[in-house]
DRENKE-313802 format. One line per 3 residues: for each residue x, y, z of N, C-alpha, C. Coordinates in nm, 2 decimals, always signed. Layout:
<pts>
X,Y,Z,X,Y,Z,X,Y,Z  ... $
</pts>
This chain:
<pts>
+4.75,+5.05,-12.58,+4.70,+5.19,-12.60,+4.56,+5.19,-12.65  +4.48,+5.28,-12.59,+4.34,+5.30,-12.64,+4.34,+5.34,-12.78  +4.26,+5.27,-12.86,+4.26,+5.30,-13.01,+4.22,+5.45,-13.04 $
+4.15,+5.52,-12.95,+4.12,+5.66,-12.97,+4.24,+5.74,-12.97  +4.34,+5.70,-12.89,+4.47,+5.77,-12.88,+4.56,+5.75,-13.00  +4.52,+5.67,-13.10,+4.59,+5.65,-13.22,+4.54,+5.73,-13.34 $
+4.43,+5.80,-13.32,+4.36,+5.87,-13.42,+4.39,+6.02,-13.43  +4.43,+6.06,-13.55,+4.46,+6.20,-13.57,+4.38,+6.25,-13.69  +4.32,+6.37,-13.67,+4.23,+6.42,-13.78,+4.31,+6.49,-13.89 $
+4.44,+6.52,-13.87,+4.52,+6.58,-13.97,+4.67,+6.56,-13.93  +4.76,+6.59,-14.03,+4.90,+6.58,-14.00,+4.94,+6.67,-13.88  +4.91,+6.80,-13.88,+4.96,+6.88,-13.77,+4.93,+6.83,-13.63 $
+4.81,+6.76,-13.61,+4.78,+6.70,-13.48,+4.87,+6.58,-13.45  +4.93,+6.52,-13.55,+5.02,+6.41,-13.53,+5.17,+6.44,-13.52  +5.20,+6.56,-13.55,+5.34,+6.60,-13.56,+5.42,+6.57,-13.44 $
+5.37,+6.61,-13.32,+5.45,+6.59,-13.20,+5.47,+6.44,-13.16  +5.37,+6.36,-13.19,+5.39,+6.21,-13.17,+5.50,+6.16,-13.27  +5.50,+6.20,-13.39,+5.60,+6.16,-13.49,+5.74,+6.20,-13.44 $
+5.75,+6.33,-13.39,+5.88,+6.37,-13.34,+5.93,+6.29,-13.23  +5.85,+6.25,-13.14,+5.88,+6.16,-13.03,+5.94,+6.03,-13.08  +5.87,+5.97,-13.18,+5.92,+5.84,-13.24,+6.05,+5.86,-13.31 $
+6.07,+5.97,-13.38,+6.20,+5.99,-13.45,+6.31,+6.01,-13.35  +6.29,+6.09,-13.24,+6.39,+6.11,-13.14,+6.43,+5.98,-13.07  +6.34,+5.88,-13.07,+6.37,+5.75,-13.01,+6.44,+5.66,-13.11 $
+6.46,+5.71,-13.23,+6.53,+5.63,-13.34,+6.44,+5.52,-13.40  +6.31,+5.53,-13.39,+6.22,+5.43,-13.45,+6.21,+5.44,-13.60  +6.20,+5.32,-13.66,+6.18,+5.32,-13.81,+6.03,+5.33,-13.83 $
+5.99,+5.43,-13.91,+5.85,+5.46,-13.94,+5.81,+5.40,-14.07  +5.70,+5.33,-14.07,+5.64,+5.26,-14.19,+5.51,+5.34,-14.22  +5.48,+5.36,-14.35,+5.36,+5.43,-14.39,+5.29,+5.36,-14.50 $
+5.16,+5.35,-14.49,+5.08,+5.30,-14.59,+4.95,+5.38,-14.59  +4.87,+5.37,-14.69,+4.75,+5.44,-14.70,+4.64,+5.37,-14.77  +4.52,+5.42,-14.76,+4.40,+5.36,-14.83,+4.27,+5.41,-14.78 $
+4.17,+5.36,-14.84,+4.03,+5.39,-14.80,+3.98,+5.31,-14.68  +4.02,+5.18,-14.69,+3.98,+5.08,-14.59,+3.83,+5.09,-14.55  +3.75,+5.09,-14.66,+3.60,+5.11,-14.64,+3.53,+5.00,-14.56 $
+3.55,+4.88,-14.61,+3.49,+4.77,-14.54,+3.61,+4.68,-14.50  +3.64,+4.68,-14.37,+3.76,+4.61,-14.32,+3.74,+4.46,-14.35  +3.84,+4.39,-14.41,+3.83,+4.25,-14.43,+3.97,+4.18,-14.41 $
+3.97,+4.05,-14.43,+4.10,+3.98,-14.41,+4.21,+4.03,-14.49  +4.19,+4.07,-14.61,+4.30,+4.12,-14.69,+4.36,+4.24,-14.63  +4.28,+4.33,-14.57,+4.34,+4.45,-14.51,+4.42,+4.41,-14.39 $
+4.36,+4.33,-14.30,+4.43,+4.29,-14.18,+4.56,+4.22,-14.21  +4.56,+4.13,-14.30,+4.69,+4.06,-14.34,+4.79,+4.16,-14.39  +4.75,+4.25,-14.48,+4.84,+4.35,-14.54,+4.90,+4.44,-14.43 $
+4.81,+4.49,-14.34,+4.86,+4.58,-14.23,+4.96,+4.51,-14.14  +4.93,+4.38,-14.10,+5.02,+4.31,-14.01,+5.15,+4.29,-14.08  +5.15,+4.26,-14.21,+5.28,+4.24,-14.28,+5.36,+4.37,-14.29 $
+5.28,+4.48,-14.32,+5.34,+4.61,-14.33,+5.41,+4.65,-14.20  +5.35,+4.62,-14.09,+5.40,+4.66,-13.96,+5.53,+4.58,-13.93  +5.55,+4.46,-13.98,+5.67,+4.38,-13.96,+5.79,+4.44,-14.02 $
+5.77,+4.55,-14.11,+5.89,+4.61,-14.18,+5.96,+4.72,-14.10  +5.91,+4.75,-13.98,+5.97,+4.86,-13.90,+5.91,+4.86,-13.76  +5.92,+4.98,-13.70,+5.88,+4.99,-13.56,+5.75,+5.05,-13.54 $
+5.70,+5.14,-13.62,+5.58,+5.21,-13.60,+5.50,+5.22,-13.74  +5.38,+5.17,-13.74,+5.30,+5.18,-13.86,+5.20,+5.29,-13.86  +5.21,+5.38,-13.95,+5.12,+5.49,-13.97,+5.03,+5.46,-14.09 $
+4.90,+5.47,-14.07,+4.81,+5.45,-14.18,+4.75,+5.58,-14.22  +4.77,+5.63,-14.34,+4.70,+5.75,-14.39,+4.57,+5.70,-14.45  +4.46,+5.76,-14.40,+4.33,+5.72,-14.43,+4.26,+5.83,-14.51 $
+4.21,+5.79,-14.63,+4.13,+5.89,-14.72,+4.01,+5.94,-14.64  +3.99,+6.07,-14.65,+3.87,+6.13,-14.59,+3.75,+6.08,-14.67  +3.63,+6.11,-14.62,+3.51,+6.07,-14.70,+3.50,+6.14,-14.83 $
+3.54,+6.27,-14.84,+3.53,+6.34,-14.97,+3.64,+6.29,-15.06  +3.75,+6.25,-15.01,+3.86,+6.19,-15.09,+3.81,+6.05,-15.15  +3.74,+5.97,-15.07,+3.69,+5.84,-15.12,+3.59,+5.86,-15.23 $
+3.50,+5.96,-15.20,+3.39,+5.98,-15.31,+3.46,+6.03,-15.44  +3.56,+6.11,-15.43,+3.63,+6.16,-15.55,+3.69,+6.04,-15.63  +3.75,+5.94,-15.55,+3.82,+5.83,-15.61,+3.73,+5.72,-15.65 $
+3.63,+5.68,-15.57,+3.55,+5.56,-15.58,+3.41,+5.59,-15.63  +3.37,+5.71,-15.63,+3.23,+5.75,-15.68,+3.14,+5.78,-15.56  +3.02,+5.83,-15.60,+2.93,+5.88,-15.50,+2.87,+5.78,-15.40 $
+2.87,+5.65,-15.44,+2.81,+5.55,-15.35,+2.91,+5.51,-15.24  +3.03,+5.56,-15.24,+3.13,+5.53,-15.14,+3.17,+5.65,-15.06  +3.22,+5.64,-14.95,+3.24,+5.52,-14.87,+3.11,+5.46,-14.81 $
+3.12,+5.33,-14.78,+3.01,+5.27,-14.71,+3.01,+5.32,-14.56  +3.13,+5.31,-14.50,+3.15,+5.36,-14.36,+3.21,+5.49,-14.37  +3.16,+5.58,-14.28,+3.22,+5.72,-14.28,+3.36,+5.72,-14.22 $
+3.43,+5.82,-14.23,+3.57,+5.83,-14.19,+3.59,+5.80,-14.04  +3.50,+5.85,-13.96,+3.51,+5.82,-13.81,+3.51,+5.67,-13.78  +3.42,+5.60,-13.85,+3.41,+5.46,-13.83,+3.54,+5.39,-13.88 $
+3.58,+5.43,-14.00,+3.70,+5.37,-14.07,+3.82,+5.39,-13.98  +3.83,+5.51,-13.93,+3.95,+5.55,-13.85,+3.95,+5.46,-13.72  +3.84,+5.45,-13.66,+3.83,+5.37,-13.53,+3.86,+5.22,-13.56 $
+3.81,+5.17,-13.67,+3.83,+5.02,-13.70,+3.98,+5.00,-13.72  +4.05,+5.08,-13.80,+4.19,+5.06,-13.83,+4.27,+5.09,-13.70  +4.24,+5.19,-13.63,+4.31,+5.21,-13.50,+4.30,+5.10,-13.40 $
+4.19,+5.02,-13.41,+4.17,+4.91,-13.31,+4.27,+4.80,-13.34  +4.33,+4.79,-13.46,+4.42,+4.68,-13.49,+4.55,+4.70,-13.41  +4.59,+4.60,-13.35,+4.72,+4.60,-13.27,+4.84,+4.64,-13.35 $
+4.84,+4.61,-13.48,+4.96,+4.63,-13.56,+4.97,+4.78,-13.61  +4.86,+4.86,-13.59,+4.86,+5.00,-13.63,+4.89,+5.09,-13.51  +4.99,+5.18,-13.53,+5.03,+5.27,-13.43,+4.97,+5.41,-13.44 $
+4.92,+5.45,-13.56,+4.86,+5.57,-13.58,+4.78,+5.57,-13.71  +4.66,+5.64,-13.70,+4.58,+5.66,-13.82,+4.57,+5.81,-13.84  +4.61,+5.86,-13.96,+4.61,+6.01,-13.99,+4.52,+6.03,-14.11 $
+4.42,+6.11,-14.09,+4.32,+6.14,-14.20,+4.38,+6.24,-14.30  +4.36,+6.22,-14.43,+4.40,+6.32,-14.52,+4.28,+6.35,-14.62  +4.27,+6.48,-14.66,+4.16,+6.52,-14.74,+4.18,+6.51,-14.89 $
+4.31,+6.51,-14.93,+4.34,+6.51,-15.08,+4.32,+6.37,-15.14  +4.32,+6.37,-15.27,+4.30,+6.24,-15.34,+4.42,+6.15,-15.32  +4.53,+6.20,-15.30,+4.65,+6.12,-15.28,+4.72,+6.16,-15.14 $
+4.80,+6.07,-15.09,+4.86,+6.11,-14.96,+5.00,+6.18,-14.97  +5.03,+6.24,-15.09,+5.16,+6.30,-15.12,+5.20,+6.40,-15.01  +5.11,+6.49,-14.97,+5.15,+6.59,-14.87,+5.18,+6.52,-14.74 $
+5.10,+6.42,-14.70,+5.12,+6.35,-14.58,+5.26,+6.28,-14.58  +5.29,+6.21,-14.69,+5.42,+6.14,-14.71,+5.53,+6.24,-14.70  +5.52,+6.36,-14.76,+5.62,+6.46,-14.76,+5.65,+6.51,-14.61 $
+5.54,+6.52,-14.53,+5.55,+6.56,-14.40,+5.61,+6.45,-14.31  +5.57,+6.33,-14.33,+5.61,+6.21,-14.24,+5.75,+6.16,-14.28  +5.78,+6.16,-14.41,+5.91,+6.10,-14.46,+5.94,+5.97,-14.39 $
+5.85,+5.87,-14.42,+5.88,+5.74,-14.36,+6.00,+5.67,-14.40  +6.05,+5.58,-14.32,+6.16,+5.49,-14.36,+6.12,+5.39,-14.47  +6.00,+5.35,-14.45,+5.94,+5.25,-14.55,+5.80,+5.29,-14.59 $
+5.78,+5.30,-14.72,+5.65,+5.33,-14.78,+5.60,+5.19,-14.84  +5.48,+5.15,-14.80,+5.43,+5.02,-14.84,+5.30,+5.04,-14.91  +5.29,+4.96,-15.02,+5.16,+4.94,-15.10,+5.15,+4.80,-15.14 $
+5.03,+4.76,-15.19,+5.01,+4.63,-15.24,+5.08,+4.60,-15.37  +5.11,+4.47,-15.40,+5.17,+4.43,-15.52,+5.10,+4.47,-15.65  +4.97,+4.51,-15.63,+4.89,+4.56,-15.75,+4.94,+4.69,-15.80 $
+5.04,+4.75,-15.72,+5.10,+4.88,-15.77,+5.24,+4.86,-15.81  +5.28,+4.92,-15.92,+5.41,+4.92,-15.97,+5.48,+5.04,-15.89  +5.60,+5.02,-15.85,+5.67,+5.12,-15.77,+5.67,+5.26,-15.84 $
+5.69,+5.25,-15.97,+5.69,+5.38,-16.05,+5.56,+5.46,-16.04  +5.45,+5.39,-16.00,+5.32,+5.45,-15.99,+5.27,+5.48,-15.85  +5.36,+5.45,-15.75,+5.32,+5.47,-15.61,+5.35,+5.62,-15.57 $
+5.24,+5.68,-15.53,+5.25,+5.82,-15.49,+5.35,+5.84,-15.38  +5.44,+5.93,-15.39,+5.54,+5.95,-15.28,+5.66,+5.86,-15.28  +5.67,+5.77,-15.37,+5.78,+5.68,-15.37,+5.91,+5.75,-15.40 $
+5.91,+5.85,-15.49,+6.03,+5.93,-15.52,+6.07,+6.01,-15.40  +5.98,+6.06,-15.32,+6.01,+6.14,-15.20,+6.08,+6.05,-15.10  +6.02,+5.94,-15.08,+6.08,+5.85,-14.97,+6.22,+5.80,-15.01 $
+6.23,+5.76,-15.14,+6.36,+5.71,-15.18,+6.47,+5.83,-15.18  +6.43,+5.95,-15.22,+6.52,+6.06,-15.21,+6.56,+6.10,-15.07  +6.48,+6.06,-14.97,+6.51,+6.08,-14.83,+6.58,+5.97,-14.77 $
+6.62,+5.87,-14.85,+6.70,+5.75,-14.79,+6.61,+5.64,-14.75  +6.48,+5.65,-14.77,+6.39,+5.54,-14.74,+6.38,+5.44,-14.85  +6.29,+5.34,-14.83,+6.26,+5.24,-14.93,+6.11,+5.22,-14.95 $
+6.08,+5.16,-15.07,+5.94,+5.13,-15.10,+5.93,+4.98,-15.11  +5.83,+4.93,-15.04,+5.80,+4.78,-15.05,+5.66,+4.76,-15.10  +5.64,+4.65,-15.18,+5.51,+4.61,-15.23,+5.49,+4.47,-15.17 $
+5.37,+4.46,-15.12,+5.33,+4.33,-15.05,+5.22,+4.26,-15.13  +5.24,+4.12,-15.14,+5.13,+4.04,-15.20,+5.00,+4.06,-15.12  +4.89,+4.06,-15.20,+4.76,+4.07,-15.14,+4.70,+3.94,-15.12 $
+4.61,+3.92,-15.03,+4.54,+3.80,-15.01,+4.44,+3.78,-15.12  +4.45,+3.68,-15.20,+4.37,+3.65,-15.32,+4.22,+3.65,-15.28  +4.14,+3.72,-15.36,+4.00,+3.71,-15.35,+3.94,+3.81,-15.26 $
+4.01,+3.89,-15.19,+3.96,+3.99,-15.10,+3.98,+4.13,-15.14  +3.86,+4.20,-15.16,+3.87,+4.34,-15.19,+3.73,+4.40,-15.14  +3.73,+4.53,-15.11,+3.60,+4.59,-15.07,+3.51,+4.59,-15.19 $
+3.55,+4.61,-15.31,+3.46,+4.61,-15.43,+3.40,+4.47,-15.44  +3.48,+4.36,-15.42,+3.42,+4.22,-15.43,+3.32,+4.20,-15.32  +3.35,+4.25,-15.20,+3.25,+4.24,-15.09,+3.12,+4.30,-15.12 $
+3.13,+4.42,-15.17,+3.01,+4.50,-15.21,+2.93,+4.42,-15.32  +3.00,+4.37,-15.42,+2.93,+4.30,-15.52,+2.87,+4.17,-15.47  +2.93,+4.10,-15.38,+2.88,+3.98,-15.32,+2.75,+4.01,-15.24 $
+2.76,+4.12,-15.16,+2.64,+4.16,-15.08,+2.52,+4.19,-15.18  +2.55,+4.27,-15.28,+2.45,+4.31,-15.38,+2.39,+4.19,-15.45  +2.47,+4.09,-15.49,+2.43,+3.97,-15.55,+2.34,+3.89,-15.46 $
+2.38,+3.88,-15.33,+2.30,+3.80,-15.24,+2.17,+3.87,-15.21  +2.17,+4.00,-15.20,+2.05,+4.07,-15.18,+1.95,+4.05,-15.29  +2.00,+4.04,-15.41,+1.92,+4.02,-15.53,+1.85,+3.89,-15.54 $
+1.91,+3.79,-15.47,+1.85,+3.65,-15.47,+1.76,+3.62,-15.36  +1.74,+3.72,-15.27,+1.65,+3.69,-15.15,+1.51,+3.72,-15.19 $
</pts>
């Protein structure tokens, strides 16, 4: 599938695709994030998340949402670039943009079978975990690849730039 066909600017534009998947009896996996500078940790995490069901939906923070969470210097890549990069991954079946600081409304609309976050989150602090569990789904936390984060990448780039 062309990666552009995996990109949705909002939940309503994704609703009919989700209904098709549900009618086919597919298990829906959901995760979310900023995915500002795509790196090995992201790819590994998304591949393992996808292995937990049939279709992986990635909720992507909009530019305004990233700024609100990470500060004015972020995102490095705008939402159209980030959406395209994530959609290009074979393990990702859909990318849905959300404007809010958290994906709670998106999770309430999608009601995934599996909600996935990194092990750096405690299940009690995962947004939407209670919604998914109440709907009969489950929450999984995955180990992260040690040493990889967008913040560390940015720091490395800034440090190298300072030594040139």
